[in-house]
Backbone and ligand atoms as CSV (ligand in chain L), in Angstrom:
chain,resi,resn,atom,element,x,y,z
A,1,UNK,N,N,-10.692,-7.569,10.523
A,1,UNK,CA,C,-11.246,-7.060,9.262
A,1,UNK,C,C,-10.098,-6.670,8.337
A,2,UNK,N,N,-10.216,-7.010,7.093
A,2,UNK,CA,C,-9.174,-6.706,6.124
A,2,UNK,C,C,-9.264,-5.235,5.736
A,3,UNK,N,N,-8.135,-4.590,5.719
A,3,UNK,CA,C,-8.087,-3.171,5.403
A,3,UNK,C,C,-8.050,-2.958,3.889
A,4,UNK,N,N,-8.708,-1.896,3.432
A,4,UNK,CA,C,-8.633,-1.535,2.009
A,4,UNK,C,C,-7.187,-1.335,1.570
A,5,UNK,N,N,-6.369,-0.833,2.475
A,5,UNK,CA,C,-4.971,-0.559,2.117
A,5,UNK,C,C,-4.251,-1.809,1.620
A,6,UNK,N,N,-4.678,-2.964,2.099
A,6,UNK,CA,C,-3.994,-4.210,1.725
A,6,UNK,C,C,-4.046,-4.473,0.218
A,7,UNK,N,N,-5.074,-3.967,-0.436
A,7,UNK,CA,C,-5.222,-4.214,-1.877
A,7,UNK,C,C,-5.171,-2.924,-2.690
A,8,UNK,N,N,-4.691,-1.866,-2.072
A,8,UNK,CA,C,-4.700,-0.561,-2.735
A,8,UNK,C,C,-3.391,-0.316,-3.473
A,9,UNK,N,N,-3.494,0.279,-4.632
A,9,UNK,CA,C,-2.312,0.590,-5.421
A,9,UNK,C,C,-1.511,1.756,-4.871
A,10,UNK,N,N,-2.057,2.465,-3.884
A,10,UNK,CA,C,-1.345,3.607,-3.320
A,10,UNK,C,C,-0.541,3.251,-2.078
A,11,UNK,N,N,-0.568,1.995,-1.695
A,11,UNK,CA,C,0.105,1.628,-0.450
A,11,UNK,C,C,1.525,1.155,-0.730
A,12,UNK,N,N,2.391,1.431,0.229
A,12,UNK,CA,C,3.746,0.858,0.187
A,12,UNK,C,C,3.988,0.185,1.534
A,13,UNK,N,N,4.380,-1.047,1.476
A,13,UNK,CA,C,4.612,-1.792,2.714
A,13,UNK,C,C,6.012,-1.475,3.227
A,14,UNK,N,N,6.072,-1.120,4.492
A,14,UNK,CA,C,7.358,-0.826,5.128
A,14,UNK,C,C,7.554,-1.851,6.229
A,15,UNK,N,N,8.607,-2.619,6.119
A,15,UNK,CA,C,8.861,-3.666,7.114
A,15,UNK,C,C,10.100,-3.340,7.926
A,16,UNK,N,N,10.006,-3.584,9.207
A,16,UNK,CA,C,11.176,-3.536,10.070
A,16,UNK,C,C,11.338,-4.942,10.648
A,17,UNK,N,N,12.323,-5.131,11.469
A,17,UNK,CA,C,12.567,-6.457,12.036
A,17,UNK,C,C,11.353,-6.955,12.809
A,18,UNK,N,N,10.636,-6.050,13.449
A,18,UNK,CA,C,9.536,-6.457,14.321
A,18,UNK,C,C,8.157,-6.080,13.838
A,19,UNK,N,N,8.069,-5.144,12.906
A,19,UNK,CA,C,6.757,-4.597,12.559
A,19,UNK,C,C,6.589,-4.449,11.057
A,20,UNK,N,N,5.361,-4.223,10.706
A,20,UNK,CA,C,5.012,-3.982,9.312
A,20,UNK,C,C,4.072,-2.787,9.303
A,21,UNK,N,N,4.411,-1.794,8.478
A,21,UNK,CA,C,3.584,-0.593,8.391
A,21,UNK,C,C,3.077,-0.443,6.972
A,22,UNK,N,N,1.904,0.156,6.852
A,22,UNK,CA,C,1.351,0.428,5.533
A,22,UNK,C,C,1.399,1.938,5.317
A,23,UNK,N,N,2.260,2.348,4.398
A,23,UNK,CA,C,2.461,3.763,4.118
A,23,UNK,C,C,1.572,4.138,2.940
A,24,UNK,N,N,0.750,5.155,3.131
A,24,UNK,CA,C,-0.114,5.628,2.049
A,24,UNK,C,C,0.652,6.655,1.223
A,25,UNK,N,N,0.916,6.337,-0.025
A,25,UNK,CA,C,1.706,7.243,-0.863
A,25,UNK,C,C,0.925,8.480,-1.269
A,26,UNK,N,N,-0.390,8.457,-1.139
A,26,UNK,CA,C,-1.160,9.682,-1.399
A,26,UNK,C,C,-0.787,10.759,-0.386
A,27,UNK,N,N,-0.308,10.345,0.783
A,27,UNK,CA,C,0.062,11.316,1.818
A,27,UNK,C,C,1.203,12.215,1.360
A,28,UNK,N,N,1.970,11.757,0.377
A,28,UNK,CA,C,3.107,12.544,-0.100
A,28,UNK,C,C,2.648,13.766,-0.892
A,29,UNK,N,N,1.442,13.690,-1.463
A,29,UNK,CA,C,0.961,14.787,-2.308
A,29,UNK,C,C,-0.342,15.401,-1.802
A,30,UNK,N,N,-0.982,14.746,-0.834
A,30,UNK,CA,C,-2.280,15.221,-0.357
A,30,UNK,C,C,-2.331,15.094,1.162
A,31,UNK,N,N,-2.366,16.244,1.843
A,31,UNK,CA,C,-2.323,16.265,3.295
A,31,UNK,C,C,-3.564,15.641,3.932
A,32,UNK,N,N,-4.606,15.381,3.129
A,32,UNK,CA,C,-5.820,14.770,3.666
A,32,UNK,C,C,-5.592,13.304,4.042
A,33,UNK,N,N,-4.489,12.736,3.515
A,33,UNK,CA,C,-4.227,11.324,3.774
A,33,UNK,C,C,-3.057,11.188,4.736
A,34,UNK,N,N,-3.270,10.490,5.849
A,34,UNK,CA,C,-2.163,10.301,6.790
A,34,UNK,C,C,-1.106,9.380,6.205
A,35,UNK,N,N,0.145,9.615,6.586
A,35,UNK,CA,C,1.240,8.790,6.071
A,35,UNK,C,C,1.024,7.325,6.459
A,36,UNK,N,N,0.674,7.116,7.714
A,36,UNK,CA,C,0.400,5.762,8.182
A,36,UNK,C,C,-1.048,5.725,8.685
A,37,UNK,N,N,-1.996,5.441,7.798
A,37,UNK,CA,C,-3.409,5.484,8.202
A,37,UNK,C,C,-3.704,4.437,9.263
A,38,UNK,N,N,-4.483,4.827,10.289
A,38,UNK,CA,C,-4.879,3.846,11.299
A,38,UNK,C,C,-5.601,2.688,10.627
A,39,UNK,N,N,-5.201,1.492,10.990
A,39,UNK,CA,C,-5.764,0.288,10.377
A,39,UNK,C,C,-6.832,-0.332,11.275
A,40,UNK,N,N,-7.834,-0.989,10.702
A,40,UNK,CA,C,-8.066,-1.128,9.274
A,40,UNK,C,C,-8.789,0.069,8.683
A,41,UNK,N,N,-8.481,0.363,7.412
A,41,UNK,CA,C,-9.224,1.373,6.668
A,41,UNK,C,C,-10.380,0.651,5.976
A,42,UNK,N,N,-11.610,1.065,6.250
A,42,UNK,CA,C,-12.769,0.383,5.655
A,42,UNK,C,C,-13.436,1.218,4.566
A,43,UNK,N,N,-13.065,2.494,4.502
A,43,UNK,CA,C,-13.630,3.345,3.464
A,43,UNK,C,C,-12.591,4.408,3.133
A,44,UNK,N,N,-12.325,4.615,1.846
A,44,UNK,CA,C,-11.304,5.589,1.486
A,44,UNK,C,C,-11.569,6.093,0.074
A,45,UNK,N,N,-11.652,7.413,-0.065
A,45,UNK,CA,C,-11.884,7.992,-1.392
A,45,UNK,C,C,-10.674,7.838,-2.302
A,46,UNK,N,N,-9.515,7.628,-1.742
A,46,UNK,CA,C,-8.305,7.512,-2.557
A,46,UNK,C,C,-8.011,6.095,-3.009
A,47,UNK,N,N,-8.834,5.161,-2.573
A,47,UNK,CA,C,-8.570,3.760,-2.908
A,47,UNK,C,C,-8.589,3.523,-4.404
A,48,UNK,N,N,-7.601,2.820,-4.888
A,48,UNK,CA,C,-7.645,2.318,-6.273
A,48,UNK,C,C,-7.085,0.901,-6.228
A,49,UNK,N,N,-7.764,-0.026,-6.882
A,49,UNK,CA,C,-7.307,-1.412,-6.847
A,49,UNK,C,C,-5.896,-1.531,-7.414
A,50,UNK,N,N,-5.116,-2.336,-6.775
A,50,UNK,CA,C,-3.736,-2.526,-7.214
A,50,UNK,C,C,-3.703,-3.357,-8.489
A,51,UNK,N,N,-2.875,-2.935,-9.449
A,51,UNK,CA,C,-2.678,-3.716,-10.673
A,51,UNK,C,C,-1.618,-4.767,-10.430
A,52,UNK,N,N,-1.659,-5.813,-11.219
A,52,UNK,CA,C,-0.606,-6.816,-11.111
A,52,UNK,C,C,0.755,-6.188,-11.372
A,53,UNK,N,N,0.786,-5.173,-12.235
A,53,UNK,CA,C,2.056,-4.523,-12.562
A,53,UNK,C,C,2.654,-3.821,-11.350
A,54,UNK,N,N,1.820,-3.527,-10.341
A,54,UNK,CA,C,2.315,-2.863,-9.140
A,54,UNK,C,C,2.943,-3.840,-8.158
A,55,UNK,N,N,2.723,-5.121,-8.376
A,55,UNK,CA,C,3.172,-6.131,-7.416
A,55,UNK,C,C,4.683,-6.271,-7.440
A,56,UNK,N,N,5.263,-6.390,-6.271
A,56,UNK,CA,C,6.663,-6.754,-6.146
A,56,UNK,C,C,7.625,-5.711,-6.697
A,57,UNK,N,N,8.869,-6.068,-6.660
A,57,UNK,CA,C,9.932,-5.206,-7.154
A,57,UNK,C,C,10.381,-5.697,-8.521
A,58,UNK,N,N,10.971,-4.840,-9.331
A,58,UNK,CA,C,11.492,-5.299,-10.617
A,58,UNK,C,C,12.458,-6.465,-10.409
A,59,UNK,N,N,12.290,-7.491,-11.212
A,59,UNK,CA,C,13.155,-8.647,-11.077
A,59,UNK,C,C,12.627,-9.709,-10.138
A,60,UNK,N,N,11.551,-9.404,-9.410
A,60,UNK,CA,C,10.980,-10.379,-8.483
A,60,UNK,C,C,10.235,-11.490,-9.206
A,61,UNK,N,N,9.772,-11.174,-10.396
A,61,UNK,CA,C,8.886,-12.117,-11.076
A,61,UNK,C,C,9.682,-13.265,-11.677
A,62,UNK,N,N,9.262,-14.470,-11.352
A,62,UNK,CA,C,10.016,-15.641,-11.796
A,62,UNK,C,C,9.992,-15.751,-13.311
A,63,UNK,N,N,8.869,-15.332,-13.945
A,63,UNK,CA,C,8.787,-15.496,-15.389
A,63,UNK,C,C,9.739,-14.546,-16.117
A,64,UNK,N,N,10.334,-13.584,-15.386
A,64,UNK,CA,C,11.315,-12.696,-15.991
A,64,UNK,C,C,12.671,-13.382,-16.172
A,65,UNK,N,N,12.834,-14.519,-15.529
A,65,UNK,CA,C,14.173,-15.127,-15.540
A,65,UNK,C,C,14.319,-16.185,-16.607
L,1,LIG,S1,S,-5.429,5.611,-0.598
L,1,LIG,FE1,FE,-6.684,4.901,1.127
L,1,LIG,S2,S,-6.854,2.706,0.871
L,1,LIG,FE2,FE,-5.147,3.399,-0.387
L,1,LIG,S3,S,-3.310,3.208,0.902
L,1,LIG,FE3,FE,-4.064,5.292,1.152
L,1,LIG,S4,S,-5.408,5.179,2.937
L,1,LIG,FE4,FE,-5.108,3.074,2.238
């Protein structure tokens, strides 16, 4: 099942050589949200759809070049 976190604007993907973690940035300001929510998350009051502007890192976009 696909997790809400995958499309949430509050998530930050943390990758290591072997694993991938989804860090909920709401956890930084609200103790109700775990830093690494157990996946999959199927319901979340903090969910907000990710904007295209949230995608990638600055400079990642090919049209910027
Ligand atoms: S706000 Fe909810 S859906 Fe969004 S990253 Fe945090 S736990 Fe996942």
